[in-house]
C-alpha positions in Angstrom: -15.0 -6.9 -8.5 -12.2 -6.8 -6.0 -9.7 -3.9 -6.2 -6.0 -3.8 -5.9 -4.9 -2.1 -2.7 -2.0 0.3 -2.5 -0.6 0.7 1.0 1.7 3.6 2.0 2.7 5.7 4.9 2.6 9.2 3.4 6.3 9.9 2.7 7.3 11.6 -0.6 8.3 8.4 -2.2 5.0 6.8 -1.3 3.0 9.7 -2.6 4.9 9.7 -5.8 4.3 5.9 -6.2 0.6 6.4 -5.4 0.3 8.9 -8.2 2.1 6.6 -10.6 -0.1 3.6 -9.6 -3.3 5.5 -10.0 -2.2 6.8 -13.4 -1.1 3.3 -14.5 -4.1 1.2 -13.4 -6.8 3.9 -12.9 -8.3 5.3 -9.7 -11.4 3.1 -10.0 -9.2 0.0 -9.9 -7.2 0.7 -6.8 -8.0 1.5 -3.2 -5.3 3.7 -1.6 -4.7 3.1 2.1 -2.5 5.6 4.0 -1.4 3.6 7.0 -0.3 6.7 8.8 -3.9 8.0 8.8 -5.5 4.5 8.9 -3.5 2.7 11.6 -6.4 0.3 12.1 -5.5 -1.2 8.7 -1.8 -2.1 9.5 -2.8 -5.6 10.7 -4.7 -6.1 7.4 -1.7 -5.1 5.4 0.5 -7.4 7.4 -1.9 -10.3 6.9 -1.9 -9.6 3.2 1.9 -10.1 3.1 3.0 -6.5 3.1 6.5 -6.3 4.6 7.2 -2.6 3.8 5.5 0.3 2.2 4.9 1.5 -0.5 3.3 -1.8 -1.6 0.6 -2.8 -4.0 -1.5 -5.9 -3.2 -3.0 -7.2 -6.4 -6.6 -8.5 -6.3 -5.2 -12.1 -6.7 -3.1 -11.7 -3.5 0.4 -11.1 -4.9 2.3 -8.3 -3.2 4.5 -5.9 -5.1 6.9 -4.1 -2.9 7.7 -0.9 -4.8 10.4 0.6 -2.6 11.5 0.2 1.0 10.1 3.2 2.7 9.1 1.9 6.1 8.8 -1.6 7.4 5.3 -2.9 8.4 6.8 -3.6 11.9 7.7 0.1 12.3 4.1 1.0 11.4 2.7 -1.3 14.1 4.3 0.9 16.8 
């Protein structure tokens, strides 16, 4: 089964959202990707439709932008 993917950049808002998402849908159902630590996955997030982080990409492909912490363009640099 595919998992939901939660992308974030490590800011306090992102970390708080990560904790809420994991509590809501369960750790086993979500892959957490810290784009500050995993810069090689920024392109993946961009292709999935992530415009800013924190964002949750559902297994069906819908993107839920939770808050505007950092734009994906800023993370590419």
